[in-house]
C-alpha positions as CSV (number, residue, x, y, z in Angstrom):
1,X,57.7,31.3,-19.0
2,X,58.6,30.6,-15.3
3,X,56.5,27.4,-15.5
4,X,58.4,26.1,-18.5
5,X,61.7,26.8,-16.7
6,X,60.5,24.9,-13.6
7,X,59.4,21.9,-15.7
8,X,62.7,21.9,-17.5
9,X,64.7,22.0,-14.3
10,X,62.6,19.2,-12.8
11,X,63.3,17.0,-15.9
12,X,67.1,17.8,-15.6
13,X,67.0,16.8,-11.9
14,X,65.3,13.5,-12.6
15,X,67.7,12.6,-15.4
16,X,70.7,13.5,-13.2
17,X,69.4,11.3,-10.4
18,X,68.6,8.5,-12.8
19,X,72.0,8.4,-14.5
20,X,74.1,9.2,-11.4
21,X,72.7,7.3,-8.5
22,X,70.8,4.3,-9.8
23,X,73.1,1.3,-10.4
24,X,72.3,-0.4,-13.7
25,X,75.0,-3.1,-13.5
26,X,72.3,-5.7,-12.5
27,X,70.7,-5.2,-15.9
28,X,73.9,-5.6,-17.8
29,X,75.0,-8.9,-19.2
30,X,77.7,-10.3,-16.9
31,X,79.3,-12.7,-19.5
32,X,79.5,-11.2,-23.0
33,X,81.2,-14.3,-24.3
34,X,78.2,-16.5,-25.0
35,X,80.1,-19.0,-27.3
36,X,81.0,-21.2,-24.4
37,X,77.4,-21.5,-23.2
38,X,75.9,-22.8,-26.5
39,X,75.5,-26.6,-26.6
40,X,74.5,-28.8,-29.4
41,X,72.4,-31.9,-29.0
42,X,69.8,-34.0,-30.9
43,X,66.3,-32.5,-30.6
44,X,64.0,-34.2,-28.1
45,X,60.4,-34.9,-28.9
46,X,57.5,-35.6,-26.6
47,X,56.0,-38.2,-28.9
48,X,56.8,-41.8,-28.1
49,X,57.6,-44.2,-30.8
50,X,54.4,-45.2,-32.6
51,X,53.7,-48.9,-32.8
52,X,51.2,-50.8,-34.9
53,X,48.1,-51.7,-33.0
54,X,47.5,-55.5,-32.9
55,X,44.7,-56.6,-35.2
56,X,42.0,-58.0,-33.1
57,X,39.6,-60.5,-34.6
58,X,36.8,-59.9,-32.1
59,X,35.4,-57.2,-34.4
60,X,34.2,-59.8,-36.8
61,X,32.1,-61.5,-34.1
62,X,30.7,-58.1,-33.1
63,X,29.6,-57.3,-36.6
64,X,28.1,-60.7,-37.1
65,X,26.1,-60.4,-33.9
66,X,24.9,-56.9,-34.8
67,X,23.8,-58.2,-38.3
68,X,21.8,-61.1,-36.7
69,X,20.2,-58.6,-34.2
70,X,19.1,-56.3,-37.1
71,X,17.6,-59.2,-39.0
72,X,15.8,-60.4,-35.9
73,X,14.4,-56.9,-35.1
74,X,13.2,-56.6,-38.8
75,X,11.5,-60.0,-38.7
76,X,9.8,-59.1,-35.4
77,X,8.6,-55.8,-36.7
78,X,7.1,-57.4,-39.8
79,X,5.5,-60.1,-37.8
80,X,3.9,-57.7,-35.3
81,X,2.8,-55.2,-37.9
82,X,0.7,-57.6,-40.0
83,X,-3.0,-56.9,-39.4
84,X,-5.5,-59.5,-40.5
85,X,-7.9,-56.6,-41.3
86,X,-11.3,-57.8,-40.0
87,X,-12.2,-55.2,-37.4
88,X,-15.0,-53.3,-39.2
89,X,-13.8,-49.8,-38.5
90,X,-16.2,-46.9,-39.5
91,X,-13.4,-44.4,-40.1
92,X,-12.0,-45.9,-43.3
93,X,-9.1,-47.9,-41.9
94,X,-7.7,-45.1,-39.7
95,X,-6.6,-46.4,-36.3
96,X,-7.2,-43.9,-33.5
97,X,-5.9,-45.8,-30.6
98,X,-4.0,-44.2,-27.7
99,X,-0.3,-44.5,-27.3
100,X,1.5,-44.2,-24.0
101,X,5.2,-44.1,-23.1
102,X,7.4,-43.6,-20.1
103,X,11.0,-43.3,-19.2
């Protein structure tokens, strides 16, 4: 029982010190009339005005050049891939040559 009385007296002492000696005016609002502090203005945005990008006609030349390049690669692949077939291979037409590559 003596322990409970000691705890209760310590709590009372802490509350007395808290409310009597600690100044709380720094936490209080100094100006309670906030009507004069409110301003009205148009909302500001961080986005600049969007403008249409100019249409550039260089894209047509690029696509035409890529088309010609694809056709040329296709023709070259067909021309190099044609085998005249005369070799006389014993393995039934299976080519077992070596392939090498490097970076």
